ChimeraX commands (.cxc) that place a marker at each C-alpha (Angstrom):
marker #1 position -21.15,5.86,173.68 radius 0.5
marker #1 position -18.67,8.40,174.34 radius 0.5
marker #1 position -15.90,10.05,172.19 radius 0.5
marker #1 position -12.45,10.79,174.17 radius 0.5
marker #1 position -10.03,13.45,172.65 radius 0.5
marker #1 position -6.55,12.51,173.70 radius 0.5
marker #1 position -4.89,16.09,172.47 radius 0.5
marker #1 position -3.26,16.06,175.74 radius 0.5
marker #1 position -1.32,12.66,175.51 radius 0.5
marker #1 position -0.09,14.11,171.95 radius 0.5
marker #1 position 0.79,17.05,173.28 radius 0.5
marker #1 position 2.64,15.57,176.34 radius 0.5
marker #1 position 4.56,13.03,173.78 radius 0.5
marker #1 position 5.92,15.97,171.77 radius 0.5
marker #1 position 6.75,18.26,174.59 radius 0.5
marker #1 position 4.43,21.02,173.45 radius 0.5
marker #1 position 2.28,23.68,175.22 radius 0.5
marker #1 position -1.13,23.92,174.74 radius 0.5
marker #1 position -0.42,28.04,173.98 radius 0.5
marker #1 position 2.26,26.86,171.59 radius 0.5
marker #1 position -0.43,24.06,169.97 radius 0.5
marker #1 position -2.95,26.64,169.72 radius 0.5
marker #1 position -1.09,29.24,167.96 radius 0.5
marker #1 position 0.45,26.84,165.54 radius 0.5
marker #1 position -3.26,25.20,164.44 radius 0.5
marker #1 position -4.94,28.38,164.79 radius 0.5
marker #1 position -7.18,27.95,167.77 radius 0.5
marker #1 position -7.34,29.99,171.04 radius 0.5
marker #1 position -6.35,28.19,173.99 radius 0.5
marker #1 position -9.41,28.67,175.43 radius 0.5
marker #1 position -11.09,26.43,172.46 radius 0.5
marker #1 position -8.04,23.95,172.60 radius 0.5
marker #1 position -9.30,23.40,176.53 radius 0.5
marker #1 position -12.86,22.71,175.12 radius 0.5
marker #1 position -11.34,20.34,172.90 radius 0.5
marker #1 position -9.18,18.73,175.48 radius 0.5
marker #1 position -11.67,18.56,178.50 radius 0.5
marker #1 position -14.37,16.62,176.07 radius 0.5
marker #1 position -16.62,19.37,176.25 radius 0.5
marker #1 position -16.87,20.24,172.32 radius 0.5
marker #1 position -20.06,19.37,170.34 radius 0.5
marker #1 position -18.29,19.24,167.02 radius 0.5
marker #1 position -14.74,19.49,165.30 radius 0.5
marker #1 position -14.40,20.89,161.80 radius 0.5
marker #1 position -12.34,18.62,159.37 radius 0.5
marker #1 position -10.56,21.84,158.53 radius 0.5
marker #1 position -9.39,21.57,162.29 radius 0.5
marker #1 position -8.31,18.37,162.87 radius 0.5
marker #1 position -6.72,18.27,159.59 radius 0.5
marker #1 position -4.61,21.01,161.20 radius 0.5
marker #1 position -4.24,19.43,164.54 radius 0.5
marker #1 position -3.10,16.41,162.68 radius 0.5
marker #1 position -0.43,18.37,160.84 radius 0.5
marker #1 position 1.09,20.01,163.63 radius 0.5
marker #1 position 1.11,17.11,165.53 radius 0.5
marker #1 position 2.31,14.71,162.67 radius 0.5
marker #1 position -0.47,12.25,163.54 radius 0.5
marker #1 position -3.80,10.71,162.51 radius 0.5
marker #1 position -7.23,11.52,163.48 radius 0.5
marker #1 position -7.41,8.29,165.00 radius 0.5
marker #1 position -4.52,9.18,167.62 radius 0.5
marker #1 position -6.69,12.21,168.77 radius 0.5
marker #1 position -9.89,10.79,168.84 radius 0.5
marker #1 position -11.12,7.52,170.20 radius 0.5
marker #1 position -14.25,5.70,170.50 radius 0.5
marker #1 position -15.27,4.06,174.13 radius 0.5
marker #1 position -18.49,2.28,174.65 radius 0.5
marker #1 position -20.38,3.25,178.17 radius 0.5
marker link #1:1,2 radius 0.2
marker link #1:2,3 radius 0.2
marker link #1:3,4 radius 0.2
marker link #1:4,5 radius 0.2
marker link #1:5,6 radius 0.2
marker link #1:6,7 radius 0.2
marker link #1:7,8 radius 0.2
marker link #1:8,9 radius 0.2
marker link #1:9,10 radius 0.2
marker link #1:10,11 radius 0.2
marker link #1:11,12 radius 0.2
marker link #1:12,13 radius 0.2
marker link #1:13,14 radius 0.2
marker link #1:14,15 radius 0.2
marker link #1:15,16 radius 0.2
marker link #1:16,17 radius 0.2
marker link #1:17,18 radius 0.2
marker link #1:18,19 radius 0.2
marker link #1:19,20 radius 0.2
marker link #1:20,21 radius 0.2
marker link #1:21,22 radius 0.2
marker link #1:22,23 radius 0.2
marker link #1:23,24 radius 0.2
marker link #1:24,25 radius 0.2
marker link #1:25,26 radius 0.2
marker link #1:26,27 radius 0.2
marker link #1:27,28 radius 0.2
marker link #1:28,29 radius 0.2
marker link #1:29,30 radius 0.2
marker link #1:30,31 radius 0.2
marker link #1:31,32 radius 0.2
marker link #1:32,33 radius 0.2
marker link #1:33,34 radius 0.2
marker link #1:34,35 radius 0.2
marker link #1:35,36 radius 0.2
marker link #1:36,37 radius 0.2
marker link #1:37,38 radius 0.2
marker link #1:38,39 radius 0.2
marker link #1:39,40 radius 0.2
marker link #1:40,41 radius 0.2
marker link #1:41,42 radius 0.2
marker link #1:42,43 radius 0.2
marker link #1:43,44 radius 0.2
marker link #1:44,45 radius 0.2
marker link #1:45,46 radius 0.2
marker link #1:46,47 radius 0.2
marker link #1:47,48 radius 0.2
marker link #1:48,49 radius 0.2
marker link #1:49,50 radius 0.2
marker link #1:50,51 radius 0.2
marker link #1:51,52 radius 0.2
marker link #1:52,53 radius 0.2
marker link #1:53,54 radius 0.2
marker link #1:54,55 radius 0.2
marker link #1:55,56 radius 0.2
marker link #1:56,57 radius 0.2
marker link #1:57,58 radius 0.2
marker link #1:58,59 radius 0.2
marker link #1:59,60 radius 0.2
marker link #1:60,61 radius 0.2
marker link #1:61,62 radius 0.2
marker link #1:62,63 radius 0.2
marker link #1:63,64 radius 0.2
marker link #1:64,65 radius 0.2
marker link #1:65,66 radius 0.2
marker link #1:66,67 radius 0.2
marker link #1:67,68 radius 0.2
view
């Protein structure tokens, strides 16, 4: 099983740069890249909440489970 991170889709919908997103969420651009590229091993709920607040979306808009 794989969890696919869809941050890039939501950023594109809002025409928001990674830098702006990172600043508004309180992450470094490098950490956003780790999340976007699926290399993160975990995400804190507080971070997920901040990402959803900034993007005006639900957690399911950012994370998707895909069967191998």
